[in-house]
matplotlib code that plots the C-alpha trace (Angstrom):
import matplotlib.pyplot as plt

x = [-0.3, 1.1, 1.9, -1.3, -3.6, -2.1, -2.7, -6.3, -7.0, -5.7, -7.6, -10.8, -10.6, -9.7, -12.9, -14.8, -13.5, -14.1, -17.8, -18.3, -16.3, -18.4, -21.3, -21.1, -18.2, -14.5, -15.2, -18.7, -16.5, -14.9, -12.4, -14.8, -17.4, -14.6, -13.8, -17.5, -17.7, -15.0, -15.9, -12.3, -11.7, -10.8, -7.5, -6.7, -7.4, -4.7, -1.9, -2.5, -3.2, -1.9, -4.9, -8.1, -6.4, -3.7, -6.4, -8.1, -4.6, -3.8, -7.3, -6.2, -2.7, -4.4, -6.3, -3.5, -1.4, -3.7, -4.1, -0.5, 0.2, -2.0, 0.2, 3.6, 2.6, 2.0, 5.8, 7.1, 5.7, 6.4, 10.3, 10.3, 9.6, 11.7, 14.7, 13.6, 12.9, 16.5, 18.0, 15.9, 18.4, 15.4, 14.8, 11.1, 10.6, 11.6, 8.2, 6.1, 3.9, -0.2, -0.5, -0.7, 0.6, -1.4, -4.6, -3.9, -2.5, -5.4, -7.8, -5.8, -6.5, -10.1, -10.6, -9.2, -11.1, -14.1, -13.5, -12.9, -16.3, -18.3, -16.5, -17.4, -20.8, -21.7, -20.6, -21.4, -18.0, -15.5, -12.2, -10.2, -12.0, -9.5, -6.8, -8.5, -10.3, -8.4, -4.9, -3.9, -4.6, -3.0, 0.2, 0.6, 0.5, 2.8, 4.9, 2.0, 1.5, 5.4, 5.5, 2.4, 4.0, 7.0, 5.6, 3.2, 6.3, 8.0, 4.8, 5.0, 9.0, 7.6, 5.0, 7.5, 9.8, 7.0, 6.2, 2.8, 3.9, 6.8, 9.8, 10.5, 13.1, 10.9, 8.0, 8.3, 6.4, 4.1, 3.3, 2.4, 0.2, -1.9, -2.3, -3.1, -5.2, -7.0, -7.4, -10.4, -12.4, -11.7, -13.8, -15.0, -17.4, -19.2, -22.1, -22.0, -23.9, -25.6, -26.3, -29.7, -28.3, -29.0, -27.0, -26.7, -24.3, -22.3, -23.3, -21.2, -21.6, -21.1, -17.9, -16.7, -17.2, -15.7, -12.7, -12.2, -12.5, -9.8, -7.9, -7.5, -7.0, -4.0, -2.5, -2.7, -1.1, 2.1]
y = [0.0, 3.5, 6.2, 8.0, 5.0, 4.1, 7.9, 7.8, 4.5, 5.8, 9.1, 7.0, 4.9, 7.9, 9.6, 6.6, 6.1, 9.5, 9.7, 6.6, 7.9, 10.9, 9.4, 6.3, 6.9, 5.6, 2.5, 1.2, 1.4, -1.4, -2.2, -4.3, -1.1, 1.0, -1.6, -1.5, 2.0, 2.4, -0.5, -1.8, -5.5, -5.9, -7.2, -3.5, -1.5, -3.7, -3.0, 1.2, 1.0, -1.5, -0.7, 1.1, 3.5, 4.3, 5.3, 7.4, 9.1, 9.6, 11.6, 14.0, 14.4, 15.6, 18.1, 19.3, 19.7, 21.5, 24.1, 24.4, 24.9, 28.1, 29.6, 28.2, 29.7, 33.3, 33.0, 31.9, 34.9, 37.4, 36.0, 36.0, 39.7, 40.3, 39.3, 41.0, 44.2, 43.8, 44.7, 48.0, 51.1, 53.4, 52.4, 52.9, 50.4, 47.6, 47.4, 44.9, 46.4, 46.9, 44.5, 44.3, 40.9, 41.2, 41.5, 38.2, 36.5, 37.1, 35.9, 32.9, 31.6, 32.9, 31.1, 27.7, 28.4, 28.7, 25.4, 23.0, 24.5, 23.5, 19.8, 19.4, 20.5, 19.1, 15.3, 14.0, 11.5, 14.1, 12.6, 16.2, 17.4, 14.6, 16.4, 18.9, 17.1, 13.5, 13.8, 10.4, 12.0, 15.4, 13.7, 11.9, 15.2, 17.4, 18.5, 19.9, 22.3, 23.2, 23.8, 26.0, 28.1, 28.3, 29.7, 32.3, 33.6, 34.0, 36.1, 38.2, 39.2, 39.9, 42.3, 44.2, 44.6, 46.2, 48.3, 46.8, 46.2, 46.6, 44.8, 41.9, 39.5, 36.9, 36.5, 32.5, 33.5, 35.8, 33.0, 30.7, 33.2, 33.7, 29.9, 29.1, 32.1, 30.6, 26.8, 28.1, 28.3, 24.7, 21.6, 20.4, 23.6, 24.2, 25.4, 29.8, 32.4, 34.0, 37.6, 36.9, 36.3, 32.3, 29.1, 28.1, 26.1, 28.2, 29.4, 29.9, 33.6, 33.7, 31.9, 34.1, 37.3, 35.8, 34.8, 38.2, 39.8, 37.6, 37.8, 41.7, 41.7, 39.0, 40.7, 44.0, 43.0, 41.6]
z = [0.0, -1.1, 1.6, 0.6, 0.8, 4.0, 5.0, 4.0, 5.9, 9.2, 8.7, 7.9, 11.5, 13.6, 12.2, 12.8, 16.0, 17.3, 15.9, 18.0, 21.1, 21.1, 20.7, 23.1, 25.1, 24.6, 27.5, 25.5, 22.1, 20.6, 18.1, 16.1, 16.4, 14.5, 12.2, 11.3, 11.3, 9.2, 6.7, 7.3, 8.7, 12.7, 11.6, 9.5, 12.5, 14.2, 11.3, 11.8, 16.0, 18.6, 20.9, 21.2, 23.4, 20.9, 18.6, 21.4, 22.0, 18.3, 18.1, 21.0, 19.4, 16.3, 17.9, 20.1, 17.1, 15.3, 18.1, 18.2, 14.1, 14.5, 17.3, 15.7, 12.2, 13.7, 15.8, 12.7, 10.9, 13.2, 13.3, 9.7, 9.6, 12.6, 10.6, 7.3, 9.9, 11.2, 8.2, 7.8, 8.3, 9.8, 13.3, 13.0, 10.5, 12.8, 14.7, 13.2, 10.7, 11.0, 13.4, 16.9, 18.5, 21.8, 20.0, 17.3, 20.1, 22.1, 18.9, 18.8, 22.8, 22.4, 19.2, 20.9, 24.0, 22.1, 19.9, 22.9, 24.5, 21.0, 21.0, 24.3, 24.7, 21.0, 22.0, 25.6, 25.4, 23.5, 23.0, 22.6, 26.1, 27.9, 27.7, 29.9, 32.4, 32.8, 34.8, 33.0, 29.6, 30.4, 31.6, 28.3, 26.5, 29.0, 26.3, 24.6, 27.5, 27.6, 23.9, 24.3, 27.3, 25.4, 22.1, 24.4, 26.3, 22.6, 21.6, 24.5, 23.9, 20.3, 22.1, 23.9, 20.9, 19.1, 22.5, 23.2, 26.2, 29.0, 28.4, 31.0, 32.2, 32.9, 30.0, 31.0, 34.3, 32.8, 30.2, 33.2, 34.8, 31.8, 30.8, 34.4, 34.4, 31.2, 33.0, 34.4, 30.9, 29.9, 31.0, 33.1, 33.1, 36.4, 37.0, 38.1, 38.7, 35.7, 34.8, 36.4, 39.4, 39.4, 38.7, 35.5, 33.0, 31.2, 27.1, 24.5, 24.6, 28.5, 27.9, 25.3, 27.1, 30.2, 27.9, 26.5, 29.5, 31.3, 28.2, 28.7, 32.4, 32.0, 29.3, 30.7, 33.9, 32.1]

ax = plt.figure().add_subplot(projection="3d")
ax.plot(x, y, z, "-o")
ax.set_aspect("equal")
plt.show()
């Protein structure tokens, strides 16, 4: 089988498993169920994945890598512009043109939080949400949180170069504070007191407003 067909088969398995895990839950879904949904033989599933847990981890890894890729692409774009501007003779030209790094960074994190909310609330047994709700799964992806932290610290440093925030000797610490502050906006979503003074589950619009306000506070403190 050529690599393209193998990737297509793997994608089909993961999509089928994600659908079943979301609907029935990880524990109740079997390899046989996944094979049937993917219209593949059970043996074919094991050619790609050693176990059902390996399939689950692959689904979560894909979700995480998609989030990291968006941040990484933005960091790369800024660094390329910084390298280009470093050759500029006029110091005023060395700032990042026509963009607010803090504003774009806030937008990236807002989108990630809302995307997680959509997945977690639309599917009762969302696999992707486990990275926030399961300590075991979270420990498996510890490097994800480290990479996310390091890229945020780099974005803060670039924002300081762009004169949007004050310079600091420890942007790593500021990145940690921001990420810890945002943890409360990730699943599980605990009941809260809404605008009417009643206990309720947070809505998407409420989460969006809370996230915007918290991001403003957290980035103002950097």
